[in-house]
Each structure stands twice: as C-alpha cells, then as structure tokens.
N, C-alpha and C positions, 0 to 999 in steps of 0.2 A: 570308657568313652564320658563325653562331657554332657551334662544335662542341658536341653534346650528349651524345658520349660519347668514351671513351678505350678502347684496347685492354687496357692495364694497371690499367683500373679495378677489375675483378674481382680482380686479383691483390693490389691494395693492401687493398682491403677485407677480403679472406680473411686477409692477414697481421694487421691490425687485431682481427679477429674471434677469431682462433686465437692472440690475445696474443703474437704474433712482431714486432709493429711498435715501434721501428725496430730494435732489435739483433738480430732474430732473421731479418732479411732481407738479401737479397745488395745490394752498393753500387749496381748499376745500378738496381734499384729505387727506392732512397733517392734516388738524382739524378733519377729521373723524375719521381718525387712533389714534389721541390722546384722542378721548372721546368714541371709540368703544373698548370694551375690546377683542373682537374676533379678530377685525383686528390688533390691536397692538400686541396681541401675534401671529398672522401669519405674522407679519411684523419682529418681533423680532426672531421668530424661523428659518424664511427663511433668514434673515440676518445672522443669525449665522452658519447656514449651507453655505450659499455662501462664508463667510470669511474663513470656514474650507476646503472648498474646495479649494479656492486660495492659501491657506497656503499648502495644501498637493501637489498642483500642483507645487508651487515652489520648495517645498525639494524633488520632485521626480526626481529620475536620472536613466535612462534606460542604461543597460550594453552595450558596445561596441557589435557589431554585429558578430565580430570575436571572441570575448570570448564566445558569447552564443554558436557560431559555435563549437569552440574548446570543451567547456564543452560536446557538445552533442557528439561530438566524443568520449571523454573519457567514456562517459556512454556507448556508443554503445559497445567499447573496452571491457568494463567491461562484459556486459551482454553477448558477444560473448564467452569471457574466461569462464564465468559460464556455459554456454551452452555447451562449450567442455570439461568441466571437469566432466560433468555428466555421460557420458559413461565410463571414465576413472575410477571414483568410483565406478560403478556397478562392472566393471571388477575387480577391487581389491578385493570387496566384495567376488565376485565368487571365486577368487584365494584363499582368506582366507578361505572360506568353503572348498574347496577341499583340502587344506593343512592340516585342523583340521581332515577331514576324512581319508586322508593318513596317519596322525600321528597315529590316531587311531588303523588302520589296522597293521600299522608298529610294534607298542607295543604290539597289541594283538599277531602278529606272532612270537615276540620275548620273551613274557613272558610263562613260563613253566605251569602256572596254567590255563593259556588260552588253551595250548596244550593238556593238559590233559582232559580238558572238552568239546573239539572240538566236540567229538561225540554227546555230550550231545545239544551241542550249534546247530548242523547241523539239529538235530531232530527239536529243537524249531523253528529255522530260515525257516525250509521248511515247518513247521505246520503254521507258521505265514508269509505267502508269502506276505498277504496283507498289513503287517506292514512294511515290507522289502520296498515294493513298495511305501509307504507314506513317509517314511524316504528318500528314494532317491529322489522323488518328492520335499521335503521340502529343499534337497540341489539345487535344481534348482530354487524354488519358492522363497526364502528367498533373494537371491540376486536380483531378478527380482522385487520383491516388495520393496526392498530397493531403487531400480533405481527409480520407478515410485513415491515413497514418497519422496523422496530427491529432485526429480526434479520439485515438485510443490510449492517450496519455494516461 
C-alpha cells in the first residue's frame, strides 16, 4: 500500500511557507526531503505557490482612491438616470396607446361606411359590454405592464 503522509511533511511545509527553505532549515530535514517522495512533492508545490504569490503581489496595483470614488459617482448617476427614465417611458407608452385609440375614433367618425353601419355597431357594442370593458382595461393595463417589465432590467 502506498503511503499517504509523512511525519516530516508539516515541518517541510512550514519551512517553505515561512521562507526558510532550503537555507534556513537543518541538514536532516533537507536530506529527508531529498529522499522522501511525499515531502519533496509538498516542498515543490508549496515553493511554486509561494513564488506565484510573490509574483502576483509584485505586479498588483490598486487604483487611486479618488478614481474609485469618481467611478462610483458615475455609476450612481447612471443608475439614477435609469430609474428616472422608467416613469417617462411608461408615460410615453400610455400616450401612444391613447393616441392610437383617438386615431381609431377619428377615422371611424370620418368614414362613411362607419356612419352607415353605426346602428348595427351600436347594437353589437351594447350586446358586448364586457368586451368593451376588457378593451378599455387593456388600454390601461398594457402601459402599466410595460412599466413593470421594463423596470426589472
């Protein structure tokens, strides 16, 4: 059965993490690491990770605090503009719906075939009062629904 651990593994790892490897450790530990496959692998991996951490810290540069604050202000302004534009968009959609309805009414009043069939349409409209109520509620519900749908972006 293959060994999964070594009693000197923790000592070798501590030496690498404390930046004492190989010069700051005793000769017995260095000899053991040279002979033990587990400890040599631990030292190699820990040394590689330590070098990578030092390289990343050397190249790491934090932005200036004033730049971070400035970018946060720009983002806050954009979000405020977006929030302010939602009611305006809902109002525009409602105005468009009302304009279409008014256009239909004006065209209906101006067309001769509409006036000739007015008595027939009055009887149909009176018979279908629920349909008229649904259509009128849609004129109000569509802009409201658009406001809530577009507001969740």
